[in-house]
mmCIF file as Biopython writes it, N, C-alpha, C and O atoms, coordinates in Angstrom:
data_model
#
loop_
_atom_site.group_PDB
_atom_site.id
_atom_site.type_symbol
_atom_site.label_atom_id
_atom_site.label_alt_id
_atom_site.label_comp_id
_atom_site.label_asym_id
_atom_site.label_entity_id
_atom_site.label_seq_id
_atom_site.pdbx_PDB_ins_code
_atom_site.Cartn_x
_atom_site.Cartn_y
_atom_site.Cartn_z
_atom_site.occupancy
_atom_site.B_iso_or_equiv
_atom_site.auth_seq_id
_atom_site.auth_asym_id
_atom_site.pdbx_PDB_model_num
ATOM 1   N N  . MET A ? 1  ? 0.539   -0.978 -0.014  1.0 0.0 1  A 1 
ATOM 2   C CA . MET A ? 1  ? -0.030  -0.048 0.064   1.0 0.0 1  A 1 
ATOM 3   C C  . MET A ? 1  ? 1.160   1.302  0.213   1.0 0.0 1  A 1 
ATOM 4   O O  . MET A ? 1  ? 1.031   2.476  -0.135  1.0 0.0 1  A 1 
ATOM 5   N N  . PHE A ? 2  ? 1.794   0.921  0.569   1.0 0.0 2  A 1 
ATOM 6   C CA . PHE A ? 2  ? 2.762   2.159  0.466   1.0 0.0 2  A 1 
ATOM 7   C C  . PHE A ? 2  ? 3.217   2.600  -0.810  1.0 0.0 2  A 1 
ATOM 8   O O  . PHE A ? 2  ? 3.650   3.735  -1.010  1.0 0.0 2  A 1 
ATOM 9   N N  . GLU A ? 3  ? 3.087   1.374  -1.996  1.0 0.0 3  A 1 
ATOM 10  C CA . GLU A ? 3  ? 4.009   1.628  -2.866  1.0 0.0 3  A 1 
ATOM 11  C C  . GLU A ? 3  ? 3.529   2.859  -3.768  1.0 0.0 3  A 1 
ATOM 12  O O  . GLU A ? 3  ? 4.247   3.419  -4.597  1.0 0.0 3  A 1 
ATOM 13  N N  . SER A ? 4  ? 2.190   3.196  -3.475  1.0 0.0 4  A 1 
ATOM 14  C CA . SER A ? 4  ? 1.644   4.010  -4.442  1.0 0.0 4  A 1 
ATOM 15  C C  . SER A ? 4  ? 2.399   5.320  -4.093  1.0 0.0 4  A 1 
ATOM 16  O O  . SER A ? 4  ? 2.904   5.952  -5.021  1.0 0.0 4  A 1 
ATOM 17  N N  . ARG A ? 5  ? 2.530   5.851  -2.595  1.0 0.0 5  A 1 
ATOM 18  C CA . ARG A ? 5  ? 2.883   7.095  -1.923  1.0 0.0 5  A 1 
ATOM 19  C C  . ARG A ? 5  ? 4.651   7.115  -2.836  1.0 0.0 5  A 1 
ATOM 20  O O  . ARG A ? 5  ? 5.203   7.980  -3.516  1.0 0.0 5  A 1 
ATOM 21  N N  . PHE A ? 6  ? 4.985   5.995  -2.490  1.0 0.0 6  A 1 
ATOM 22  C CA . PHE A ? 6  ? 6.277   5.890  -3.107  1.0 0.0 6  A 1 
ATOM 23  C C  . PHE A ? 6  ? 6.646   6.055  -4.590  1.0 0.0 6  A 1 
ATOM 24  O O  . PHE A ? 6  ? 7.640   6.696  -4.930  1.0 0.0 6  A 1 
ATOM 25  N N  . GLN A ? 7  ? 5.932   5.541  -5.340  1.0 0.0 7  A 1 
ATOM 26  C CA . GLN A ? 7  ? 5.826   5.377  -6.763  1.0 0.0 7  A 1 
ATOM 27  C C  . GLN A ? 7  ? 6.410   6.936  -7.219  1.0 0.0 7  A 1 
ATOM 28  O O  . GLN A ? 7  ? 7.548   7.198  -7.610  1.0 0.0 7  A 1 
ATOM 29  N N  . CYS A ? 8  ? 5.421   7.744  -7.064  1.0 0.0 8  A 1 
ATOM 30  C CA . CYS A ? 8  ? 5.357   9.000  -7.751  1.0 0.0 8  A 1 
ATOM 31  C C  . CYS A ? 8  ? 6.803   9.547  -7.275  1.0 0.0 8  A 1 
ATOM 32  O O  . CYS A ? 8  ? 7.504   10.059 -8.147  1.0 0.0 8  A 1 
ATOM 33  N N  . ALA A ? 9  ? 7.196   9.490  -6.225  1.0 0.0 9  A 1 
ATOM 34  C CA . ALA A ? 9  ? 9.013   9.572  -6.223  1.0 0.0 9  A 1 
ATOM 35  C C  . ALA A ? 9  ? 9.842   8.836  -6.794  1.0 0.0 9  A 1 
ATOM 36  O O  . ALA A ? 9  ? 10.808  9.464  -7.225  1.0 0.0 9  A 1 
ATOM 37  N N  . MET A ? 10 ? 9.869   7.269  -7.056  1.0 0.0 10 A 1 
ATOM 38  C CA . MET A ? 10 ? 10.451  6.738  -7.710  1.0 0.0 10 A 1 
ATOM 39  C C  . MET A ? 10 ? 10.295  6.891  -9.144  1.0 0.0 10 A 1 
ATOM 40  O O  . MET A ? 10 ? 11.085  6.198  -9.786  1.0 0.0 10 A 1 
ATOM 41  N N  . ASP A ? 11 ? 9.427   7.668  -9.889  1.0 0.0 11 A 1 
ATOM 42  C CA . ASP A ? 11 ? 9.007   7.672  -11.299 1.0 0.0 11 A 1 
ATOM 43  C C  . ASP A ? 11 ? 9.946   8.852  -11.309 1.0 0.0 11 A 1 
ATOM 44  O O  . ASP A ? 11 ? 10.399  8.885  -12.453 1.0 0.0 11 A 1 
ATOM 45  N N  . SER A ? 12 ? 10.347  9.615  -10.761 1.0 0.0 12 A 1 
ATOM 46  C CA . SER A ? 12 ? 11.657  11.025 -10.877 1.0 0.0 12 A 1 
ATOM 47  C C  . SER A ? 12 ? 12.840  10.113 -11.120 1.0 0.0 12 A 1 
ATOM 48  O O  . SER A ? 12 ? 13.618  10.518 -11.984 1.0 0.0 12 A 1 
ATOM 49  N N  . GLY A ? 13 ? 13.185  8.774  -10.437 1.0 0.0 13 A 1 
ATOM 50  C CA . GLY A ? 13 ? 14.462  8.474  -10.462 1.0 0.0 13 A 1 
ATOM 51  C C  . GLY A ? 13 ? 15.146  8.497  -9.074  1.0 0.0 13 A 1 
ATOM 52  O O  . GLY A ? 13 ? 16.230  8.000  -8.766  1.0 0.0 13 A 1 
ATOM 53  N N  . CYS A ? 14 ? 14.236  9.213  -8.273  1.0 0.0 14 A 1 
ATOM 54  C CA . CYS A ? 14 ? 15.165  9.294  -6.831  1.0 0.0 14 A 1 
ATOM 55  C C  . CYS A ? 14 ? 14.230  9.352  -6.053  1.0 0.0 14 A 1 
ATOM 56  O O  . CYS A ? 14 ? 13.176  9.555  -6.656  1.0 0.0 14 A 1 
ATOM 57  N N  . LEU A ? 15 ? 14.091  9.250  -4.728  1.0 0.0 15 A 1 
ATOM 58  C CA . LEU A ? 15 ? 13.226  9.150  -3.394  1.0 0.0 15 A 1 
ATOM 59  C C  . LEU A ? 15 ? 13.149  10.796 -3.241  1.0 0.0 15 A 1 
ATOM 60  O O  . LEU A ? 15 ? 14.100  11.553 -3.441  1.0 0.0 15 A 1 
ATOM 61  N N  . SER A ? 16 ? 11.726  11.215 -2.817  1.0 0.0 16 A 1 
ATOM 62  C CA . SER A ? 16 ? 11.859  12.535 -2.370  1.0 0.0 16 A 1 
ATOM 63  C C  . SER A ? 16 ? 12.161  12.739 -1.078  1.0 0.0 16 A 1 
ATOM 64  O O  . SER A ? 16 ? 11.986  11.812 -0.287  1.0 0.0 16 A 1 
ATOM 65  N N  . LYS A ? 17 ? 12.726  14.136 -0.579  1.0 0.0 17 A 1 
ATOM 66  C CA . LYS A ? 17 ? 12.810  14.471 0.896   1.0 0.0 17 A 1 
ATOM 67  C C  . LYS A ? 17 ? 11.531  14.436 1.725   1.0 0.0 17 A 1 
ATOM 68  O O  . LYS A ? 17 ? 11.383  14.184 2.921   1.0 0.0 17 A 1 
ATOM 69  N N  . SER A ? 18 ? 10.620  14.762 0.757   1.0 0.0 18 A 1 
ATOM 70  C CA . SER A ? 18 ? 9.249   15.363 1.301   1.0 0.0 18 A 1 
ATOM 71  C C  . SER A ? 18 ? 8.579   13.912 1.732   1.0 0.0 18 A 1 
ATOM 72  O O  . SER A ? 18 ? 8.393   13.603 2.909   1.0 0.0 18 A 1 
ATOM 73  N N  . VAL A ? 19 ? 8.266   13.122 0.678   1.0 0.0 19 A 1 
ATOM 74  C CA . VAL A ? 19 ? 8.072   11.721 1.257   1.0 0.0 19 A 1 
ATOM 75  C C  . VAL A ? 19 ? 8.824   10.721 2.589   1.0 0.0 19 A 1 
ATOM 76  O O  . VAL A ? 19 ? 8.281   10.033 3.453   1.0 0.0 19 A 1 
ATOM 77  N N  . GLY A ? 20 ? 9.934   10.930 2.376   1.0 0.0 20 A 1 
ATOM 78  C CA . GLY A ? 20 ? 10.894  10.512 3.161   1.0 0.0 20 A 1 
ATOM 79  C C  . GLY A ? 20 ? 10.144  11.066 4.674   1.0 0.0 20 A 1 
ATOM 80  O O  . GLY A ? 20 ? 9.764   10.311 5.569   1.0 0.0 20 A 1 
ATOM 81  N N  . ARG A ? 21 ? 10.055  12.509 4.685   1.0 0.0 21 A 1 
ATOM 82  C CA . ARG A ? 21 ? 9.553   13.437 6.058   1.0 0.0 21 A 1 
ATOM 83  C C  . ARG A ? 21 ? 8.222   12.992 6.265   1.0 0.0 21 A 1 
ATOM 84  O O  . ARG A ? 21 ? 7.960   12.748 7.443   1.0 0.0 21 A 1 
ATOM 85  N N  . ASP A ? 22 ? 7.222   12.803 5.364   1.0 0.0 22 A 1 
ATOM 86  C CA . ASP A ? 22 ? 6.200   12.321 5.937   1.0 0.0 22 A 1 
ATOM 87  C C  . ASP A ? 22 ? 5.982   11.423 6.516   1.0 0.0 22 A 1 
ATOM 88  O O  . ASP A ? 22 ? 5.143   11.366 7.416   1.0 0.0 22 A 1 
ATOM 89  N N  . TYR A ? 23 ? 6.789   10.381 6.078   1.0 0.0 23 A 1 
ATOM 90  C CA . TYR A ? 23 ? 6.860   8.598  6.520   1.0 0.0 23 A 1 
ATOM 91  C C  . TYR A ? 23 ? 7.054   8.679  7.827   1.0 0.0 23 A 1 
ATOM 92  O O  . TYR A ? 23 ? 6.291   8.189  8.659   1.0 0.0 23 A 1 
ATOM 93  N N  . ARG A ? 24 ? 8.401   9.491  8.156   1.0 0.0 24 A 1 
ATOM 94  C CA . ARG A ? 24 ? 8.953   9.833  9.575   1.0 0.0 24 A 1 
ATOM 95  C C  . ARG A ? 24 ? 7.758   9.945  10.370  1.0 0.0 24 A 1 
ATOM 96  O O  . ARG A ? 24 ? 7.329   9.069  11.121  1.0 0.0 24 A 1 
ATOM 97  N N  . GLU A ? 25 ? 7.150   11.291 10.121  1.0 0.0 25 A 1 
ATOM 98  C CA . GLU A ? 25 ? 6.182   11.740 10.509  1.0 0.0 25 A 1 
ATOM 99  C C  . GLU A ? 25 ? 4.851   10.917 10.993  1.0 0.0 25 A 1 
ATOM 100 O O  . GLU A ? 25 ? 4.531   10.564 12.128  1.0 0.0 25 A 1 
ATOM 101 N N  . LYS A ? 26 ? 4.249   10.752 9.854   1.0 0.0 26 A 1 
ATOM 102 C CA . LYS A ? 26 ? 3.292   9.872  10.073  1.0 0.0 26 A 1 
ATOM 103 C C  . LYS A ? 26 ? 2.761   8.223  10.637  1.0 0.0 26 A 1 
ATOM 104 O O  . LYS A ? 26 ? 1.782   7.734  11.200  1.0 0.0 26 A 1 
ATOM 105 N N  . ILE A ? 27 ? 4.440   7.649  9.937   1.0 0.0 27 A 1 
ATOM 106 C CA . ILE A ? 27 ? 4.255   6.718  10.436  1.0 0.0 27 A 1 
ATOM 107 C C  . ILE A ? 27 ? 5.201   5.890  11.351  1.0 0.0 27 A 1 
ATOM 108 O O  . ILE A ? 27 ? 4.848   4.854  11.913  1.0 0.0 27 A 1 
ATOM 109 N N  . LEU A ? 28 ? 6.377   6.420  11.440  1.0 0.0 28 A 1 
ATOM 110 C CA . LEU A ? 28 ? 7.343   6.117  12.581  1.0 0.0 28 A 1 
ATOM 111 C C  . LEU A ? 28 ? 6.678   6.833  13.901  1.0 0.0 28 A 1 
ATOM 112 O O  . LEU A ? 28 ? 6.177   6.224  14.846  1.0 0.0 28 A 1 
ATOM 113 N N  . ARG A ? 29 ? 6.781   8.244  13.762  1.0 0.0 29 A 1 
ATOM 114 C CA . ARG A ? 29 ? 6.585   8.416  14.918  1.0 0.0 29 A 1 
ATOM 115 C C  . ARG A ? 29 ? 5.908   8.146  15.812  1.0 0.0 29 A 1 
ATOM 116 O O  . ARG A ? 29 ? 6.433   7.952  16.909  1.0 0.0 29 A 1 
ATOM 117 N N  . PRO A ? 30 ? 4.285   8.027  15.619  1.0 0.0 30 A 1 
ATOM 118 C CA . PRO A ? 30 ? 3.673   7.553  16.210  1.0 0.0 30 A 1 
ATOM 119 C C  . PRO A ? 30 ? 3.873   6.208  16.762  1.0 0.0 30 A 1 
ATOM 120 O O  . PRO A ? 30 ? 3.835   5.874  17.946  1.0 0.0 30 A 1 
ATOM 121 N N  . GLY A ? 31 ? 4.072   5.551  15.812  1.0 0.0 31 A 1 
ATOM 122 C CA . GLY A ? 31 ? 3.914   3.804  16.079  1.0 0.0 31 A 1 
ATOM 123 C C  . GLY A ? 31 ? 3.224   3.329  16.912  1.0 0.0 31 A 1 
ATOM 124 O O  . GLY A ? 31 ? 2.077   3.735  16.728  1.0 0.0 31 A 1 
ATOM 125 N N  . GLY A ? 32 ? 3.274   2.777  17.618  1.0 0.0 32 A 1 
ATOM 126 C CA . GLY A ? 32 ? 1.485   1.807  18.260  1.0 0.0 32 A 1 
ATOM 127 C C  . GLY A ? 32 ? 0.932   2.639  18.852  1.0 0.0 32 A 1 
ATOM 128 O O  . GLY A ? 32 ? 0.119   2.198  19.664  1.0 0.0 32 A 1 
ATOM 129 N N  . SER A ? 33 ? 1.045   3.990  18.785  1.0 0.0 33 A 1 
ATOM 130 C CA . SER A ? 33 ? 0.236   4.654  19.405  1.0 0.0 33 A 1 
ATOM 131 C C  . SER A ? 33 ? -0.992  4.947  18.804  1.0 0.0 33 A 1 
ATOM 132 O O  . SER A ? 33 ? -1.896  5.375  19.521  1.0 0.0 33 A 1 
ATOM 133 N N  . LYS A ? 34 ? -1.216  4.753  17.346  1.0 0.0 34 A 1 
ATOM 134 C CA . LYS A ? 34 ? -2.296  5.215  16.647  1.0 0.0 34 A 1 
ATOM 135 C C  . LYS A ? 34 ? -2.992  4.264  16.061  1.0 0.0 34 A 1 
ATOM 136 O O  . LYS A ? 34 ? -2.344  3.267  16.379  1.0 0.0 34 A 1 
ATOM 137 N N  . ASP A ? 35 ? -3.855  3.905  15.434  1.0 0.0 35 A 1 
ATOM 138 C CA . ASP A ? 35 ? -4.411  2.467  14.718  1.0 0.0 35 A 1 
ATOM 139 C C  . ASP A ? 35 ? -3.663  2.260  13.455  1.0 0.0 35 A 1 
ATOM 140 O O  . ASP A ? 35 ? -3.772  3.367  12.927  1.0 0.0 35 A 1 
ATOM 141 N N  . ALA A ? 36 ? -3.127  1.688  12.829  1.0 0.0 36 A 1 
ATOM 142 C CA . ALA A ? 36 ? -2.090  1.283  11.493  1.0 0.0 36 A 1 
ATOM 143 C C  . ALA A ? 36 ? -2.963  1.856  10.547  1.0 0.0 36 A 1 
ATOM 144 O O  . ALA A ? 36 ? -2.590  2.786  9.833   1.0 0.0 36 A 1 
ATOM 145 N N  . ALA A ? 37 ? -4.295  1.292  10.473  1.0 0.0 37 A 1 
ATOM 146 C CA . ALA A ? 37 ? -4.936  1.638  9.355   1.0 0.0 37 A 1 
ATOM 147 C C  . ALA A ? 37 ? -5.135  3.408  8.991   1.0 0.0 37 A 1 
ATOM 148 O O  . ALA A ? 37 ? -5.019  4.089  7.972   1.0 0.0 37 A 1 
ATOM 149 N N  . ASP A ? 38 ? -5.483  3.672  10.383  1.0 0.0 38 A 1 
ATOM 150 C CA . ASP A ? 38 ? -5.552  5.640  10.344  1.0 0.0 38 A 1 
ATOM 151 C C  . ASP A ? 38 ? -4.093  6.455  10.108  1.0 0.0 38 A 1 
ATOM 152 O O  . ASP A ? 38 ? -4.044  7.616  9.701   1.0 0.0 38 A 1 
ATOM 153 N N  . MET A ? 39 ? -2.991  5.688  10.416  1.0 0.0 39 A 1 
ATOM 154 C CA . MET A ? 39 ? -1.929  6.442  10.013  1.0 0.0 39 A 1 
ATOM 155 C C  . MET A ? 39 ? -1.610  6.197  8.610   1.0 0.0 39 A 1 
ATOM 156 O O  . MET A ? 39 ? -1.069  7.183  8.110   1.0 0.0 39 A 1 
ATOM 157 N N  . LEU A ? 40 ? -1.747  5.302  7.873   1.0 0.0 40 A 1 
ATOM 158 C CA . LEU A ? 40 ? -1.672  4.199  6.665   1.0 0.0 40 A 1 
ATOM 159 C C  . LEU A ? 40 ? -2.619  5.624  5.580   1.0 0.0 40 A 1 
ATOM 160 O O  . LEU A ? 40 ? -2.181  6.220  4.595   1.0 0.0 40 A 1 
ATOM 161 N N  . LYS A ? 41 ? -3.751  5.746  6.155   1.0 0.0 41 A 1 
ATOM 162 C CA . LYS A ? 41 ? -4.619  6.849  5.159   1.0 0.0 41 A 1 
ATOM 163 C C  . LYS A ? 41 ? -4.358  7.975  5.175   1.0 0.0 41 A 1 
ATOM 164 O O  . LYS A ? 41 ? -4.542  8.760  4.245   1.0 0.0 41 A 1 
ATOM 165 N N  . ASP A ? 42 ? -3.722  8.303  6.616   1.0 0.0 42 A 1 
ATOM 166 C CA . ASP A ? 42 ? -3.070  9.604  6.777   1.0 0.0 42 A 1 
ATOM 167 C C  . ASP A ? 42 ? -1.819  10.156 6.110   1.0 0.0 42 A 1 
ATOM 168 O O  . ASP A ? 42 ? -1.560  11.331 5.848   1.0 0.0 42 A 1 
ATOM 169 N N  . PHE A ? 43 ? -0.965  8.858  5.848   1.0 0.0 43 A 1 
ATOM 170 C CA . PHE A ? 43 ? 0.168   9.080  5.088   1.0 0.0 43 A 1 
ATOM 171 C C  . PHE A ? 43 ? -0.138  9.258  3.422   1.0 0.0 43 A 1 
ATOM 172 O O  . PHE A ? 43 ? 0.282   10.184 2.727   1.0 0.0 43 A 1 
ATOM 173 N N  . LEU A ? 44 ? -0.906  8.223  3.013   1.0 0.0 44 A 1 
ATOM 174 C CA . LEU A ? 44 ? -1.350  8.344  1.522   1.0 0.0 44 A 1 
ATOM 175 C C  . LEU A ? 44 ? -2.277  9.551  1.251   1.0 0.0 44 A 1 
ATOM 176 O O  . LEU A ? 44 ? -2.401  10.047 0.132   1.0 0.0 44 A 1 
ATOM 177 N N  . GLY A ? 45 ? -3.020  10.055 2.532   1.0 0.0 45 A 1 
ATOM 178 C CA . GLY A ? 45 ? -3.839  11.267 2.059   1.0 0.0 45 A 1 
ATOM 179 C C  . GLY A ? 45 ? -4.868  10.444 1.240   1.0 0.0 45 A 1 
ATOM 180 O O  . GLY A ? 45 ? -4.929  10.857 0.082   1.0 0.0 45 A 1 
ATOM 181 N N  . ARG A ? 46 ? -5.685  9.414  1.497   1.0 0.0 46 A 1 
ATOM 182 C CA . ARG A ? 46 ? -6.619  8.807  0.780   1.0 0.0 46 A 1 
ATOM 183 C C  . ARG A ? 46 ? -6.492  7.448  1.050   1.0 0.0 46 A 1 
ATOM 184 O O  . ARG A ? 46 ? -5.373  7.027  1.342   1.0 0.0 46 A 1 
ATOM 185 N N  . GLU A ? 47 ? -7.841  6.362  0.985   1.0 0.0 47 A 1 
ATOM 186 C CA . GLU A ? 47 ? -8.094  5.237  1.492   1.0 0.0 47 A 1 
ATOM 187 C C  . GLU A ? 47 ? -6.730  4.143  0.963   1.0 0.0 47 A 1 
ATOM 188 O O  . GLU A ? 47 ? -6.225  4.337  -0.142  1.0 0.0 47 A 1 
ATOM 189 N N  . PRO A ? 48 ? -6.494  3.614  1.386   1.0 0.0 48 A 1 
ATOM 190 C CA . PRO A ? 48 ? -5.348  2.654  0.644   1.0 0.0 48 A 1 
ATOM 191 C C  . PRO A ? 48 ? -6.444  1.638  -0.531  1.0 0.0 48 A 1 
ATOM 192 O O  . PRO A ? 48 ? -7.665  1.562  -0.401  1.0 0.0 48 A 1 
ATOM 193 N N  . ASN A ? 49 ? -5.776  1.063  -1.441  1.0 0.0 49 A 1 
ATOM 194 C CA . ASN A ? 49 ? -5.981  0.420  -2.347  1.0 0.0 49 A 1 
ATOM 195 C C  . ASN A ? 49 ? -4.955  -0.565 -2.750  1.0 0.0 49 A 1 
ATOM 196 O O  . ASN A ? 49 ? -3.933  -0.550 -2.063  1.0 0.0 49 A 1 
ATOM 197 N N  . ASP A ? 50 ? -5.023  -1.625 -3.954  1.0 0.0 50 A 1 
ATOM 198 C CA . ASP A ? 50 ? -3.662  -2.355 -4.130  1.0 0.0 50 A 1 
ATOM 199 C C  . ASP A ? 50 ? -3.706  -1.872 -5.652  1.0 0.0 50 A 1 
ATOM 200 O O  . ASP A ? 50 ? -3.749  -2.873 -6.368  1.0 0.0 50 A 1 
ATOM 201 N N  . ASP A ? 51 ? -3.709  -0.692 -6.402  1.0 0.0 51 A 1 
ATOM 202 C CA . ASP A ? 51 ? -3.924  -0.463 -7.785  1.0 0.0 51 A 1 
ATOM 203 C C  . ASP A ? 51 ? -2.487  -0.064 -7.428  1.0 0.0 51 A 1 
ATOM 204 O O  . ASP A ? 51 ? -1.985  -0.819 -8.261  1.0 0.0 51 A 1 
ATOM 205 N N  . ALA A ? 52 ? -1.291  0.590  -6.787  1.0 0.0 52 A 1 
ATOM 206 C CA . ALA A ? 52 ? 0.098   0.735  -6.947  1.0 0.0 52 A 1 
ATOM 207 C C  . ALA A ? 52 ? 1.060   -0.830 -6.758  1.0 0.0 52 A 1 
ATOM 208 O O  . ALA A ? 52 ? 2.191   -0.933 -7.233  1.0 0.0 52 A 1 
ATOM 209 N N  . PHE A ? 53 ? 0.369   -1.967 -5.988  1.0 0.0 53 A 1 
ATOM 210 C CA . PHE A ? 53 ? 0.731   -2.828 -5.850  1.0 0.0 53 A 1 
ATOM 211 C C  . PHE A ? 53 ? 0.966   -3.747 -7.144  1.0 0.0 53 A 1 
ATOM 212 O O  . PHE A ? 53 ? 2.006   -4.203 -7.621  1.0 0.0 53 A 1 
ATOM 213 N N  . PHE A ? 54 ? -0.659  -3.875 -7.623  1.0 0.0 54 A 1 
ATOM 214 C CA . PHE A ? 54 ? -0.674  -4.582 -9.119  1.0 0.0 54 A 1 
ATOM 215 C C  . PHE A ? 54 ? -0.003  -3.616 -9.893  1.0 0.0 54 A 1 
ATOM 216 O O  . PHE A ? 54 ? 0.900   -4.147 -10.540 1.0 0.0 54 A 1 
ATOM 217 N N  . LYS A ? 55 ? -0.098  -2.363 -10.085 1.0 0.0 55 A 1 
ATOM 218 C CA . LYS A ? 55 ? 1.165   -1.563 -11.000 1.0 0.0 55 A 1 
ATOM 219 C C  . LYS A ? 55 ? 2.320   -2.294 -11.354 1.0 0.0 55 A 1 
ATOM 220 O O  . LYS A ? 55 ? 2.716   -2.692 -12.450 1.0 0.0 55 A 1 
ATOM 221 N N  . LEU A ? 56 ? 3.047   -2.451 -9.568  1.0 0.0 56 A 1 
ATOM 222 C CA . LEU A ? 56 ? 4.593   -3.067 -9.670  1.0 0.0 56 A 1 
ATOM 223 C C  . LEU A ? 56 ? 4.433   -4.238 -10.253 1.0 0.0 56 A 1 
ATOM 224 O O  . LEU A ? 56 ? 5.279   -4.558 -11.089 1.0 0.0 56 A 1 
ATOM 225 N N  . LEU A ? 57 ? 3.276   -5.199 -9.950  1.0 0.0 57 A 1 
ATOM 226 C CA . LEU A ? 57 ? 3.611   -6.256 -10.340 1.0 0.0 57 A 1 
ATOM 227 C C  . LEU A ? 57 ? 3.195   -6.632 -12.065 1.0 0.0 57 A 1 
ATOM 228 O O  . LEU A ? 57 ? 3.147   -7.722 -12.636 1.0 0.0 57 A 1 
ATOM 229 N N  . ASN A ? 58 ? 3.009   -5.646 -12.424 1.0 0.0 58 A 1 
ATOM 230 C CA . ASN A ? 58 ? 2.508   -5.872 -14.539 1.0 0.0 58 A 1 
ATOM 231 C C  . ASN A ? 58 ? 1.390   -6.300 -14.502 1.0 0.0 58 A 1 
ATOM 232 O O  . ASN A ? 58 ? 0.971   -6.946 -15.463 1.0 0.0 58 A 1 
ATOM 233 N N  . VAL A ? 59 ? 0.643   -6.079 -13.457 1.0 0.0 59 A 1 
ATOM 234 C CA . VAL A ? 59 ? -0.581  -7.202 -13.323 1.0 0.0 59 A 1 
ATOM 235 C C  . VAL A ? 59 ? -1.623  -6.264 -14.256 1.0 0.0 59 A 1 
ATOM 236 O O  . VAL A ? 59 ? -1.472  -5.048 -14.145 1.0 0.0 59 A 1 
ATOM 237 N N  . ASN A ? 60 ? -2.551  -6.698 -15.066 1.0 0.0 60 A 1 
ATOM 238 C CA . ASN A ? 60 ? -3.801  -5.522 -15.499 1.0 0.0 60 A 1 
ATOM 239 C C  . ASN A ? 60 ? -4.908  -6.097 -15.218 1.0 0.0 60 A 1 
ATOM 240 O O  . ASN A ? 60 ? -5.145  -7.116 -15.867 1.0 0.0 60 A 1 
ATOM 241 N N  . LEU A ? 61 ? -5.707  -5.751 -14.413 1.0 0.0 61 A 1 
ATOM 242 C CA . LEU A ? 61 ? -7.211  -6.241 -14.074 1.0 0.0 61 A 1 
ATOM 243 C C  . LEU A ? 61 ? -8.022  -5.387 -15.011 1.0 0.0 61 A 1 
ATOM 244 O O  . LEU A ? 61 ? -7.731  -4.350 -15.606 1.0 0.0 61 A 1 
ATOM 245 N N  . PRO A ? 62 ? -8.956  -6.002 -14.984 1.0 0.0 62 A 1 
ATOM 246 C CA . PRO A ? 62 ? -10.078 -5.513 -15.991 1.0 0.0 62 A 1 
ATOM 247 C C  . PRO A ? 62 ? -11.321 -4.512 -15.324 1.0 0.0 62 A 1 
ATOM 248 O O  . PRO A ? 62 ? -12.228 -4.092 -16.043 1.0 0.0 62 A 1 
#
């Protein structure tokens, strides 16, 4: 699920500092004090889905 967030950084050929900062602030810092699904939604800025994962695997779904 993190693939979608990192995909835009990887498309430019390098990791983005802002994505790394967001990951540190929104995922690592809260640790186990917040629900994992809530942290993921906050990090992604949307509801998680499998689209980026399937794109990474080169799987096309109808």
